VOVOZA-388940 format. One line per 8 residues: number of its first residue (from 0); for each residue x, y, z of N, C-alpha, C, O. Coordinates in nm, 3 decimals, padded with zeros to 5 digits. Layout:
<atoms>
NUM> X/Y/Z/X/Y/Z/X/Y/Z/X/Y/Z ~ ...
</atoms>
This chain:
<atoms>
0> -01.476/-01.546/-00.577/-01.436/-01.521/-00.440/-01.468/-01.375/-00.406/-01.436/-01.284/-00.483 ~ -01.530/-01.355/-00.294/-01.566/-01.220/-00.253/-01.443/-01.148/-00.198/-01.345/-01.212/-00.158 ~ -01.449/-01.015/-00.194/-01.339/-00.936/-00.140/-01.313/-00.972/00.006/-01.200/-00.965/00.054 ~ -01.419/-01.010/00.075/-01.407/-01.045/00.216/-01.321/-01.171/00.235/-01.255/-01.186/00.338 ~ -01.322/-01.260/00.137/-01.247/-01.386/00.145/-01.113/-01.382/00.073/-01.040/-01.481/00.073 ~ -01.081/-01.270/00.011/-00.959/-01.257/-00.069/-00.847/-01.194/00.015/-00.820/-01.074/00.005 ~ -00.783/-01.275/00.097/-00.678/-01.226/00.187/-00.546/-01.219/00.114/-00.509/-01.310/00.039 ~ -00.474/-01.109/00.135/-00.343/-01.088/00.073/-00.243/-01.049/00.181/-00.277/-00.984/00.280
8> -00.119/-01.091/00.160/-00.012/-01.047/00.247/00.004/-00.897/00.229/00.031/-00.850/00.118 ~ -00.011/-00.822/00.334/-00.003/-00.676/00.328/00.136/-00.627/00.367/00.189/-00.533/00.307 ~ 00.194/-00.692/00.468/00.323/-00.645/00.516/00.394/-00.756/00.592/00.333/-00.831/00.668 ~ 00.525/-00.764/00.569/00.609/-00.852/00.649/00.726/-00.766/00.695/00.787/-00.694/00.615 ~ 00.756/-00.774/00.822/00.857/-00.686/00.880/00.945/-00.765/00.976/00.895/-00.835/01.064 ~ 01.076/-00.753/00.958/01.174/-00.812/01.049/01.269/-00.702/01.094/01.310/-00.619/01.013 ~ 01.302/-00.703/01.221/01.398/-00.603/01.268/01.487/-00.662/01.376/01.448/-00.751/01.451 ~ 01.609/-00.610/01.381/01.706/-00.650/01.482/01.684/-00.565/01.605/01.678/-00.442/01.596
16> 01.672/-00.628/01.718/01.649/-00.557/01.844/01.782/-00.524/01.910/01.858/-00.613/01.948 ~ 01.811/-00.395/01.925/01.936/-00.350/01.984/01.928/-00.341/02.136/02.030/-00.330/02.204 ~ 01.808/-00.344/02.190/01.790/-00.336/02.334/01.656/-00.400/02.371/01.577/-00.437/02.284 ~ 01.632/-00.414/02.499/01.506/-00.469/02.546/01.509/-00.619/02.565/01.616/-00.682/02.563 ~ 01.393/-00.675/02.583/01.375/-00.818/02.614/01.439/-00.909/02.509/01.496/-01.012/02.543 ~ 01.429/-00.870/02.382/01.483/-00.953/02.273/01.613/-00.896/02.216/01.641/-00.913/02.098 ~ 01.691/-00.828/02.299/01.817/-00.768/02.255/01.904/-00.872/02.185/01.923/-00.983/02.234 ~ 01.958/-00.832/02.068/02.046/-00.922/01.993/01.973/-01.023/01.908/02.036/-01.111/01.849
24> 01.841/-01.012/01.900/01.761/-01.108/01.822/01.672/-01.034/01.724/01.645/-00.914/01.738 ~ 01.626/-01.108/01.623/01.531/-01.054/01.527/01.388/-01.087/01.570/01.360/-01.197/01.618 ~ 01.300/-00.993/01.553/01.157/-01.014/01.574/01.084/-00.939/01.463/01.146/-00.866/01.386 ~ 00.954/-00.958/01.454/00.879/-00.887/01.351/00.733/-00.922/01.353/00.678/-00.969/01.453 ~ 00.670/-00.898/01.237/00.527/-00.927/01.225/00.492/-00.951/01.079/00.563/-00.908/00.987 ~ 00.381/-01.019/01.060/00.324/-01.046/00.928/00.178/-01.004/00.935/00.106/-01.045/01.026 ~ 00.135/-00.921/00.838/-00.004/-00.875/00.840/-00.073/-00.909/00.707/-00.016/-00.890/00.600 ~ -00.194/-00.958/00.717/-00.279/-00.989/00.602/-00.400/-00.897/00.604/-00.446/-00.855/00.710
32> -00.451/-00.867/00.485/-00.568/-00.780/00.474/-00.654/-00.828/00.358/-00.603/-00.877/00.257 ~ -00.786/-00.815/00.375/-00.876/-00.854/00.266/-00.930/-00.730/00.195/-00.896/-00.617/00.231 ~ -01.015/-00.752/00.095/-01.072/-00.643/00.017/-01.164/-00.552/00.095/-01.192/-00.441/00.050 ~ -01.213/-00.596/00.209/-01.297/-00.512/00.295/-01.213/-00.439/00.400/-01.267/-00.379/00.493 ~ -01.081/-00.444/00.384/-00.986/-00.378/00.474/-00.988/-00.435/00.617/-00.948/-00.368/00.712 ~ -01.036/-00.558/00.630/-01.020/-00.629/00.756/-00.879/-00.685/00.756/-00.826/-00.720/00.650 ~ -00.818/-00.694/00.872/-00.682/-00.746/00.875/-00.656/-00.826/01.003/-00.727/-00.814/01.102 ~ -00.552/-00.907/00.996/-00.503/-00.976/01.114/-00.352/-00.982/01.104/-00.295/-00.972/00.995
40> -00.288/-00.999/01.218/-00.143/-00.991/01.224/-00.087/-01.099/01.315/-00.145/-01.132/01.419 ~ 00.028/-01.155/01.273/00.101/-01.252/01.353/00.233/-01.190/01.395/00.294/-01.115/01.318 ~ 00.278/-01.222/01.515/00.412/-01.182/01.557/00.512/-01.285/01.507/00.481/-01.404/01.499 ~ 00.630/-01.239/01.473/00.741/-01.329/01.441/00.833/-01.328/01.563/00.900/-01.229/01.592 ~ 00.834/-01.439/01.632/00.917/-01.451/01.752/01.063/-01.472/01.712/01.091/-01.511/01.599 ~ 01.156/-01.447/01.804/01.297/-01.469/01.773/01.327/-01.611/01.723/01.411/-01.629/01.636 ~ 01.259/-01.710/01.777/01.285/-01.848/01.734/01.230/-01.877/01.595/01.265/-01.979/01.536 ~ 01.145/-01.791/01.542/01.088/-01.808/01.408/01.161/-01.724/01.303/01.156/-01.756/01.185
48> 01.229/-01.617/01.346/01.286/-01.519/01.254/01.391/-01.578/01.161/01.397/-01.540/01.044 ~ 01.474/-01.668/01.209/01.583/-01.721/01.127/01.530/-01.790/01.000/01.594/-01.781/00.895 ~ 01.418/-01.856/01.008/01.362/-01.922/00.889/01.330/-01.820/00.780/01.353/-01.848/00.662 ~ 01.279/-01.704/00.817/01.249/-01.599/00.719/01.378/-01.538/00.663/01.386/-01.509/00.544 ~ 01.477/-01.520/00.748/01.605/-01.466/00.703/01.672/-01.562/00.606/01.729/-01.518/00.506 ~ 01.666/-01.691/00.634/01.724/-01.791/00.545/01.661/-01.785/00.405/01.730/-01.803/00.305 ~ 01.532/-01.760/00.398/01.461/-01.753/00.270/01.510/-01.636/00.186/01.523/-01.649/00.064 ~ 01.537/-01.523/00.249/01.570/-01.401/00.174/01.720/-01.369/00.170/01.760/-01.272/00.106
56> 01.803/-01.448/00.237/01.946/-01.416/00.252/02.016/-01.398/00.117/02.087/-01.298/00.099 ~ 01.999/-01.489/00.023/02.068/-01.478/-00.107/02.027/-01.351/-00.181/02.111/-01.285/-00.242 ~ 01.899/-01.316/-00.176/01.853/-01.194/-00.243/01.908/-01.068/-00.175/01.936/-00.969/-00.242 ~ 01.923/-01.072/-00.044/01.982/-00.959/00.027/02.126/-00.938/-00.018/02.168/-00.825/-00.043 ~ 02.202/-01.045/-00.029/02.342/-01.036/-00.071/02.350/-00.983/-00.214/02.430/-00.894/-00.242 ~ 02.270/-01.037/-00.305/02.271/-00.989/-00.445/02.235/-00.841/-00.452/02.299/-00.765/-00.525 ~ 02.133/-00.801/-00.377/02.092/-00.661/-00.377/02.200/-00.569/-00.323/02.223/-00.461/-00.377 ~ 02.267/-00.611/-00.216/02.375/-00.531/-00.157/02.493/-00.520/-00.253/02.552/-00.412/-00.267
64> 02.528/-00.630/-00.320/02.637/-00.625/-00.417/02.605/-00.532/-00.532/02.689/-00.453/-00.574 ~ 02.483/-00.540/-00.584/02.440/-00.454/-00.694/02.442/-00.307/-00.652/02.490/-00.222/-00.726 ~ 02.391/-00.278/-00.535/02.391/-00.142/-00.484/02.534/-00.090/-00.468/02.563/00.024/-00.504 ~ 02.622/-00.173/-00.416/02.762/-00.135/-00.399/02.828/-00.102/-00.531/02.900/-00.002/-00.542 ~ 02.805/-00.184/-00.632/02.860/-00.160/-00.766/02.809/-00.028/-00.823/02.887/00.052/-00.876 ~ 02.679/-00.005/-00.813/02.622/00.120/-00.867/02.674/00.241/-00.791/02.695/00.347/-00.851 ~ 02.695/00.228/-00.662/02.748/00.338/-00.583/02.890/00.371/-00.624/02.925/00.488/-00.640 ~ 02.974/00.268/-00.643/03.111/00.291/-00.688/03.115/00.361/-00.823/03.196/00.452/-00.843
72> 03.030/00.320/-00.916/03.023/00.382/-01.048/02.977/00.527/-01.035/03.035/00.616/-01.096 ~ 02.874/00.552/-00.955/02.821/00.688/-00.944/02.920/00.783/-00.877/02.918/00.903/-00.903 ~ 03.007/00.731/-00.791/03.109/00.813/-00.727/03.235/00.827/-00.812/03.329/00.898/-00.774 ~ 03.236/00.760/-00.927/03.352/00.768/-01.016/03.468/00.683/-00.970/03.581/00.703/-01.017 ~ 03.445/00.591/-00.881/03.552/00.505/-00.829/03.570/00.377/-00.911/03.664/00.301/-00.889 ~ 03.479/00.356/-01.002/03.484/00.236/-01.086/03.416/00.270/-01.218/03.320/00.346/-01.221 ~ 03.469/00.213/-01.326/03.407/00.237/-01.457/03.279/00.157/-01.470/03.266/00.046/-01.420 ~ 03.185/00.218/-01.540/03.059/00.150/-01.568/03.086/00.033/-01.662/03.165/00.046/-01.755
80> 03.021/-00.081/-01.638/03.040/-00.196/-01.729/02.991/-00.160/-01.868/02.895/-00.084/-01.881 ~ 03.055/-00.214/-01.972/03.012/-00.184/-02.109/02.869/-00.230/-02.135/02.825/-00.334/-02.085 ~ 02.798/-00.153/-02.213/02.660/-00.187/-02.248/02.662/-00.270/-02.374/02.730/-00.236/-02.471 ~ 02.588/-00.380/-02.373/02.580/-00.468/-02.489/02.496/-00.399/-02.596/02.376/-00.379/-02.578 ~ 02.560/-00.362/-02.708/02.488/-00.290/-02.815/02.459/-00.379/-02.934/02.401/-00.332/-03.032 ~ 02.498/-00.505/-02.929/02.467/-00.593/-03.042/02.323/-00.638/-03.036/02.266/-00.661/-02.929 ~ 02.265/-00.650/-03.154/02.126/-00.695/-03.165/02.128/-00.835/-03.223/02.189/-00.860/-03.326 ~ 02.061/-00.925/-03.156/02.054/-01.064/-03.203/01.945/-01.081/-03.306/01.924/-01.191/-03.357
</atoms>
């Protein structure tokens, strides 16, 4: 396959609109690029955004929980979990 035909997802972006035409809704874009640096982009309309959010929702929650735990430990508000030192 030539670089010209080797398209890769370059960027996916979702954002909450606080004002404007889509106020209170998510919109975004998806961009693909090939090895010759040609690219094309699709808009993610508000009616399409929820499907993408549903796909990543569980990972967002896990990431937020992990970040919260590490923040509490780093601030000294919670003890660090014990490290498993046994070797199997």
